[in-house]
C-alpha positions as a printed NumPy array, in Angstrom:
array([[-59.197,  51.38 ,  49.5  ],
       [-59.677,  51.3  ,  45.766],
       [-55.905,  50.749,  45.399],
       [-56.002,  47.704,  47.679],
       [-58.823,  46.146,  45.615],
       [-56.838,  46.575,  42.384],
       [-53.694,  45.046,  43.958],
       [-55.679,  42.072,  45.221],
       [-57.198,  41.439,  41.802],
       [-53.766,  41.643,  40.15 ],
       [-52.288,  39.18 ,  42.657],
       [-55.083,  36.711,  42.016],
       [-54.512,  36.985,  38.25 ],
       [-50.758,  36.31 ,  38.621],
       [-51.362,  33.319,  40.902],
       [-53.943,  31.981,  38.478],
       [-51.548,  32.231,  35.511],
       [-48.729,  30.526,  37.445],
       [-51.088,  27.742,  38.438],
       [-52.116,  27.263,  34.789],
       [-48.459,  27.106,  33.65 ],
       [-47.585,  24.528,  36.279],
       [-50.561,  22.468,  35.265],
       [-49.614,  22.727,  31.616],
       [-46.032,  21.684,  32.371],
       [-47.175,  18.754,  34.382],
       [-49.496,  17.639,  31.588],
       [-46.935,  18.012,  28.662],
       [-48.1  ,  15.726,  25.91 ],
       [-45.749,  13.007,  24.674],
       [-44.359,  13.49 ,  21.169],
       [-44.609,  10.59 ,  18.74 ],
       [-41.278,   9.543,  17.215],
       [-40.202,   6.471,  15.212],
       [-38.759,   4.01 ,  17.721],
       [-36.391,   1.078,  17.246],
       [-35.875,  -1.871,  19.548],
       [-32.294,  -2.986,  19.031],
       [-31.328,  -6.637,  18.675],
       [-28.263,  -8.514,  17.365],
       [-27.793,  -8.801,  13.601],
       [-25.119,  -9.935,  11.148],
       [-23.586,  -7.396,   8.813],
       [-21.035,  -7.362,   6.013],
       [-19.53 ,  -3.9  ,   5.782],
       [-17.616,  -2.803,   2.722],
       [-15.429,   0.227,   2.156],
       [-13.401,   1.176,  -0.925],
       [-10.2  ,   3.144,  -1.389],
       [ -8.598,   4.747,  -4.431],
       [ -5.688,   2.631,  -5.618],
       [ -2.799,   2.608,  -8.084],
       [ -1.956,  -0.606,  -9.926],
       [  1.648,  -1.551, -10.677],
       [  3.322,  -4.626, -12.061],
       [  5.202,  -6.946,  -9.741],
       [  8.345,  -5.64 , -11.412],
       [  8.558,  -2.548, -13.589],
       [ 12.137,  -2.479, -14.829],
       [ 13.644,   0.305, -16.902],
       [ 16.205,  -1.224, -19.262],
       [ 19.147,   1.149, -19.748],
       [ 22.389,   0.822, -21.724],
       [ 25.563,   0.365, -19.7  ],
       [ 27.936,   1.058, -22.597],
       [ 27.971,   3.597, -25.41 ],
       [ 27.571,   2.913, -29.092],
       [ 25.23 ,   2.756, -32.066],
       [ 22.252,   0.414, -32.048],
       [ 22.825,  -2.219, -34.725],
       [ 19.785,  -4.406, -34.082],
       [ 16.391,  -4.104, -32.351],
       [ 15.084,  -7.545, -31.501],
       [ 12.126,  -6.704, -29.277],
       [  8.591,  -6.049, -30.433],
       [  6.771,  -3.381, -28.464],
       [  4.1  ,  -4.856, -26.219],
       [  5.333,  -8.416, -26.697],
       [  6.   , -10.863, -23.906],
       [  9.704, -11.328, -23.234],
       [ 11.676, -13.804, -21.159],
       [ 14.452, -13.182, -18.711],
       [ 17.755, -13.186, -20.631],
       [ 16.106, -12.548, -24.016],
       [ 18.055, -10.142, -26.253],
       [ 16.267,  -6.838, -26.733],
       [ 18.871,  -4.595, -28.405],
       [ 22.359,  -4.99 , -29.846],
       [ 24.873,  -2.157, -29.527],
       [ 27.751,  -2.141, -32.008],
       [ 29.976,  -4.937, -30.679],
       [ 33.027,  -4.381, -32.915],
       [ 34.954,  -2.013, -30.601],
       [ 34.1  ,  -4.064, -27.537],
       [ 35.033,  -7.335, -29.214],
       [ 38.362,  -5.807, -30.268],
       [ 38.999,  -4.573, -26.73 ],
       [ 38.22 ,  -8.036, -25.422],
       [ 40.663,  -9.71 , -27.831],
       [ 43.333,  -7.196, -26.871],
       [ 42.72 ,  -7.901, -23.193],
       [ 43.002, -11.64 , -23.805],
       [ 46.297, -11.109, -25.598],
       [ 47.535,  -9.059, -22.644],
       [ 46.677, -11.942, -20.354],
       [ 48.617, -14.352, -22.533],
       [ 51.609, -12.022, -22.46 ],
       [ 51.405, -11.676, -18.684],
       [ 51.189, -15.458, -18.306],
       [ 54.347, -15.877, -20.392],
       [ 56.15 , -13.231, -18.355],
       [ 55.092, -14.942, -15.148],
       [ 56.362, -18.285, -16.419],
       [ 59.731, -16.705, -17.255],
       [ 59.904, -15.016, -13.856],
       [ 59.107, -18.291, -12.15 ],
       [ 61.943, -20.097, -14.014],
       [ 64.288, -17.292, -13.108],
       [ 63.313, -17.476,  -9.448],
       [ 63.725, -21.244,  -9.318],
       [ 67.213, -20.937, -10.895],
       [ 68.177, -18.183,  -8.469],
       [ 67.081, -20.288,  -5.514],
       [ 69.317, -23.158,  -6.698],
       [ 72.252, -20.827,  -7.184],
       [ 71.696, -19.267,  -3.779],
       [ 71.624, -22.713,  -2.195],
       [ 75.02 , -23.353,  -3.795],
       [ 76.157, -19.952,  -2.495],
       [ 76.766, -18.721,  -6.043],
       [ 74.609, -15.571,  -5.798],
       [ 73.958, -13.128,  -2.99 ],
       [ 70.821, -12.44 ,  -0.972],
       [ 70.249,  -9.294,  -3.046],
       [ 70.145, -11.222,  -6.314],
       [ 67.747, -13.817,  -4.881],
       [ 65.449, -11.099,  -3.567],
       [ 65.534,  -9.341,  -6.93 ],
       [ 64.385, -12.546,  -8.638],
       [ 61.57 , -12.887,  -6.12 ],
       [ 60.483,  -9.29 ,  -6.728],
       [ 60.424,  -9.915, -10.484],
       [ 58.246, -12.956,  -9.911],
       [ 55.832, -11.042,  -7.682],
       [ 55.622,  -8.261, -10.258],
       [ 54.788, -10.803, -12.937],
       [ 52.032, -12.247, -10.722],
       [ 50.566,  -8.761, -10.195],
       [ 50.791,  -7.982, -13.909],
       [ 48.875, -11.177, -14.712],
       [ 46.149, -10.311, -12.212],
       [ 45.859,  -6.834, -13.677],
       [ 45.621,  -8.252, -17.185],
       [ 42.951, -10.747, -16.063],
       [ 40.917,  -7.912, -14.481],
       [ 41.145,  -5.933, -17.708],
       [ 40.02 ,  -9.021, -19.607],
       [ 37.032,  -9.482, -17.289],
       [ 36.101,  -5.811, -17.725],
       [ 36.367,  -6.079, -21.497],
       [ 34.268,  -9.264, -21.497],
       [ 31.659,  -7.527, -19.369],
       [ 31.526,  -4.506, -21.692],
       [ 31.129,  -6.849, -24.63 ],
       [ 28.246,  -8.596, -22.866],
       [ 26.668,  -5.2  , -22.084],
       [ 26.581,  -4.515, -25.811],
       [ 23.953,  -7.272, -25.992],
       [ 21.086,  -5.721, -24.013],
       [ 18.929,  -8.445, -22.459],
       [ 15.715,  -8.469, -20.464],
       [ 16.38 ,  -8.749, -16.719],
       [ 12.931, -10.246, -15.967],
       [ 10.029, -12.103, -17.499],
       [  7.267,  -9.746, -18.524],
       [  5.828,  -7.526, -21.196],
       [  7.832,  -4.996, -23.166],
       [  6.715,  -1.403, -23.201],
       [  7.1  ,   1.185, -25.929],
       [ 10.444,   2.389, -27.247],
       [ 11.648,   5.164, -29.53 ],
       [ 15.058,   3.545, -30.057],
       [ 15.74 ,   2.43 , -33.608],
       [ 18.7  ,   0.983, -35.516],
       [ 21.407,   3.633, -35.848],
       [ 20.532,   5.483, -32.659],
       [ 23.482,   6.478, -30.493],
       [ 23.   ,   5.393, -26.876],
       [ 25.034,   5.689, -23.7  ],
       [ 24.808,   5.076, -19.98 ],
       [ 24.23 ,   8.821, -19.487],
       [ 20.83 ,   8.685, -21.208],
       [ 17.951,  10.043, -19.131],
       [ 15.354,   7.856, -20.851],
       [ 15.488,   4.046, -20.76 ],
       [ 15.759,   1.987, -23.916],
       [ 12.536,   0.248, -22.945],
       [ 10.599,  -0.848, -19.855],
       [  9.731,  -4.432, -19.056],
       [  6.881,  -5.161, -16.652],
       [  6.333,  -8.455, -14.903],
       [  2.537,  -8.454, -14.798],
       [  1.968, -12.038, -13.707],
       [  1.074, -10.549, -10.335],
       [ -0.046,  -6.992,  -9.752],
       [  0.647,  -4.835,  -6.738],
       [ -2.251,  -2.539,  -5.867],
       [ -1.292,   0.333,  -3.585],
       [ -3.751,   2.367,  -1.508],
       [ -3.763,   4.263,   1.791],
       [ -5.579,   3.916,   5.093],
       [ -6.021,   6.723,   7.625],
       [ -3.512,   6.539,  10.47 ],
       [ -6.363,   6.506,  12.992],
       [ -7.866,   3.421,  11.364],
       [ -4.548,   1.55 ,  11.314],
       [ -3.963,   2.385,  14.977],
       [ -7.438,   1.123,  15.819],
       [ -6.842,  -2.174,  14.026],
       [ -3.39 ,  -2.751,  15.53 ],
       [ -4.837,  -2.05 ,  18.966],
       [ -7.598,  -4.564,  18.301],
       [ -5.396,  -7.32 ,  16.852],
       [ -2.182,  -6.645,  18.755],
       [  0.257,  -6.04 ,  15.883],
       [  0.485,  -5.085,  12.224],
       [  1.223,  -8.702,  11.252],
       [ -1.919,  -9.88 ,  13.043],
       [ -3.877,  -7.071,  11.408],
       [ -2.726,  -8.202,   7.953],
       [ -3.784, -11.771,   8.771],
       [ -7.223, -10.544,   9.888],
       [ -8.204,  -9.091,   6.522],
       [-10.69 , -10.922,   4.352],
       [ -9.875, -11.295,   0.618],
       [-10.249,  -7.963,  -1.143],
       [-11.734,  -7.123,  -4.529],
       [-10.784,  -4.566,  -7.153],
       [-13.082,  -2.243,  -9.085],
       [-11.504,  -1.026, -12.331],
       [-11.873,   2.407, -13.906],
       [-14.669,   1.136, -16.192],
       [-16.604,   0.253, -13.001],
       [-16.302,  -3.481, -13.63 ],
       [-15.244,  -5.806, -10.857],
       [-12.016,  -7.709, -11.488],
       [-12.855, -11.395, -11.509],
       [-10.074, -12.479,  -9.125],
       [ -9.813, -11.714,  -5.434],
       [ -6.61 , -10.383,  -3.941],
       [ -5.075, -10.294,  -0.497],
       [ -3.387,  -7.61 ,   1.574],
       [  0.226,  -8.563,   2.245],
       [  1.918,  -5.348,   3.392],
       [  1.005,  -2.452,   5.687],
       [  3.679,   0.218,   5.877],
       [  5.017,   1.127,   9.286],
       [  5.575,   4.725,   8.196],
       [  2.929,   7.462,   8.309],
       [  2.908,   9.994,   5.474],
       [  3.292,  13.32 ,   7.288],
       [  1.607,  15.221,   4.483],
       [ -1.577,  13.139,   4.322],
       [ -1.669,  11.38 ,   7.683],
       [ -2.152,   8.031,   5.957],
       [ -0.393,   4.67 ,   5.889],
       [  0.404,   2.879,   2.618],
       [ -1.053,  -0.594,   2.101],
       [ -0.408,  -3.149,  -0.651],
       [ -2.702,  -5.823,  -2.018],
       [ -1.622,  -8.552,  -4.457],
       [ -3.768,  -9.806,  -7.349],
       [ -3.008, -12.65 ,  -9.759],
       [ -3.01 , -11.487, -13.38 ],
       [ -2.567, -14.547, -15.632],
       [ -4.597, -13.074, -18.495],
       [ -2.877,  -9.706, -18.398],
       [ -6.128,  -7.813, -17.926],
       [ -4.605,  -5.576, -15.275],
       [ -2.16 ,  -3.038, -16.666],
       [  0.693,  -1.419, -14.832],
       [  0.119,   2.269, -14.189],
       [ -3.674,   2.075, -14.191],
       [ -5.934,   2.909, -11.258],
       [ -8.993,   1.498,  -9.524],
       [-10.619,   1.056,  -6.141],
       [ -9.815,  -1.628,  -3.579],
       [-12.881,  -2.954,  -1.776],
       [-12.439,  -4.316,   1.746],
       [-15.18 ,  -6.29 ,   3.518],
       [-15.624,  -6.712,   7.248],
       [-17.82 ,  -9.462,   8.696],
       [-19.619,  -8.493,  11.91 ],
       [-21.703, -11.167,  13.669],
       [-24.328, -10.623,  16.399],
       [-23.799,  -6.882,  16.376],
       [-26.172,  -4.017,  17.138],
       [-26.925,  -1.959,  14.042],
       [-28.725,   1.39 ,  14.156],
       [-29.538,   3.995,  11.502],
       [-27.34 ,   7.081,  11.51 ],
       [-30.54 ,   9.16 ,  11.656],
       [-30.87 ,   7.93 ,  15.249],
       [-27.645,   9.677,  16.271],
       [-26.265,  13.134,  16.801],
       [-22.71 ,  14.307,  17.445],
       [-21.158,  16.657,  19.963],
       [-17.391,  17.287,  19.743],
       [-16.747,  14.088,  17.762],
       [-18.756,  12.024,  20.237],
       [-21.84 ,  10.142,  19.071],
       [-25.074,  10.013,  21.062],
       [-28.523,   8.437,  20.783],
       [-31.715,   8.943,  22.746],
       [-32.841,   5.864,  24.605],
       [-36.452,   5.759,  25.746],
       [-36.492,   5.091,  29.491],
       [-39.781,   5.239,  31.37 ],
       [-41.339,   7.019,  28.424],
       [-38.736,   9.81 ,  28.282],
       [-35.741,  10.557,  26.072],
       [-32.406,   9.867,  27.781],
       [-29.217,  10.942,  25.987],
       [-26.689,   8.082,  25.786],
       [-23.16 ,   8.124,  24.369],
       [-22.188,   5.213,  22.12 ],
       [-19.057,   4.024,  20.353],
       [-19.308,   2.69 ,  16.813],
       [-17.233,   0.502,  14.494],
       [-14.804,   2.569,  12.435],
       [-16.304,   1.404,   9.117],
       [-19.827,   2.307,   8.042],
       [-21.824,   2.523,   4.844],
       [-22.942,   6.112,   5.399],
       [-26.422,   4.955,   6.44 ],
       [-25.931,   2.753,   9.491],
       [-23.599,   2.379,  12.44 ],
       [-22.462,  -0.836,  14.065],
       [-22.562,  -0.063,  17.783],
       [-19.687,  -1.47 ,  19.833],
       [-20.723,  -0.079,  23.226],
       [-23.457,   2.028,  24.828],
       [-26.483,  -0.033,  23.788],
       [-27.741,  -3.467,  24.775],
       [-30.176,  -5.904,  23.243],
       [-33.73 ,  -4.804,  23.962],
       [-32.977,  -1.09 ,  24.347],
       [-35.48 ,   1.194,  22.636],
       [-34.111,   4.263,  20.872],
       [-35.506,   7.124,  18.811],
       [-34.619,   6.122,  15.251],
       [-35.191,   9.467,  13.507],
       [-34.949,  13.116,  14.452],
       [-32.565,  12.677,  17.392],
       [-30.984,  16.033,  16.64 ],
       [-34.283,  17.806,  17.397],
       [-34.925,  16.154,  20.77 ],
       [-34.091,  17.382,  24.242],
       [-33.259,  15.428,  27.387],
       [-36.369,  14.328,  29.249],
       [-38.833,  14.856,  26.386],
       [-41.834,  12.501,  26.762],
       [-41.805,  10.013,  23.881],
       [-44.679,   8.074,  22.378],
       [-44.635,   5.465,  19.641],
       [-44.483,   1.753,  18.964],
       [-40.962,   0.27 ,  18.761],
       [-40.018,  -1.558,  15.574],
       [-37.758,  -4.594,  15.866],
       [-34.304,  -3.986,  14.389],
       [-33.81 ,  -5.591,  10.995],
       [-37.526,  -5.823,  10.206],
       [-37.218,  -3.146,   7.51 ],
       [-33.652,  -3.731,   6.388],
       [-31.787,  -6.312,   4.368],
       [-29.257,  -8.17 ,   6.415],
       [-25.794,  -8.798,   5.118],
       [-25.745,  -5.784,   2.828]])
C-alpha cells in the first residue's frame, strides 16, 4: 500500500512538470532584434581591380645589320617622331656594297641590250633562212639568261639598298625614348639580346586587369554577348600607386574571350588618354568600375547568413522568423548587398544577428525604414 502511494505521488510530480514545460513553451517570450523594412533605393556600387599600365605601343628598337655605332642622335627620355634617326651604324661597307650592286645592274643591263640585239639579228637571219632553228633558239636562250641576270642584279641592289637604310636606325613610332647603354663605338648586330632602345607611344595608355570568370559569365548572360557587356560599362577611373585619382576617365574596350587556366580570370583592357604624359608605361594602379543600380533593394550584410554558398535572411512573418533565400548582385562594398530576388518592398527582416536566429523564433522590435540611417548613392 505504501508503494502505491509513492508511485502515485511520483506520477503526479511528472505530470506537473510536463504541464509546466508545455506552458512555458507556449508562452516563449519574443526576442527583440533590430528590424528593417525594405524599400527601393538607388545605389552606385564601385569595385577596384589591380592593374598594369602599358603604353599604346612599346617598341623595342633592334639593329638589323652589324657594325660599329658611329652616331647616337637620340636623347634618353626625349619625345621622338616616327622616322626620326636614333642611331647610325657605320655606313661605309653598306654604301660600298650598294654601289657595287648598282654597277652590277648596269653591267646586266648592257648584257641584256647586247643579247636583245643578237636575238633580233638572229630572227632576221632565220626569216631569210640563213641560220638554223638551233642557232635561233640559242640566241633566245642568251637573251633569257640576260633578263634573269638583270633581275638577279636588281634584287641584289635592292638588298644592298635595304642594308644601307638599316644602317640608319629610325624610330618606328611616335613616342618617348627609353634608356640606352649604346654609345658611339659600340659593336651591334641583329643577334643582340638587348634592344638598342625602346620607344613608347604614351599618347594613350592601355590598362590591363582581370575579372573572375564567374563575373564575366554573369555579365554576358545578362547582356547577351561580350560586345554588349563592353558597351554596358560606365566610364572607369584609375587610382595610381600614390593613391591619387587620375584626372581623366577611361573606357573598357576589350574583354578577352580566353580564360586563364591558372587563375580562372579573364583579361580586360581599359584605355586612358595621356596627353600630359603623367601615366608611365610599366607602372601599376587600380581600375575602379562603377555600377548604377536604380530602385533596388539594399540590405546590410549583417542581416544575412550563408549555407553552402547560398545566402539567406530572416523575414518576420506573423511575428516569427522565417528563413528566406535571396540572390544578390555580384558586386558589393563589403557592407551591403543589392538584392535581386527573394525580397519585396515592404518586407520586414532581421537586420542584425541573423546567424544566431532559428526558424520560428518569436521576434519583437520596431522596423526601421531602409535608407533612413544610410547615405544613398555611396
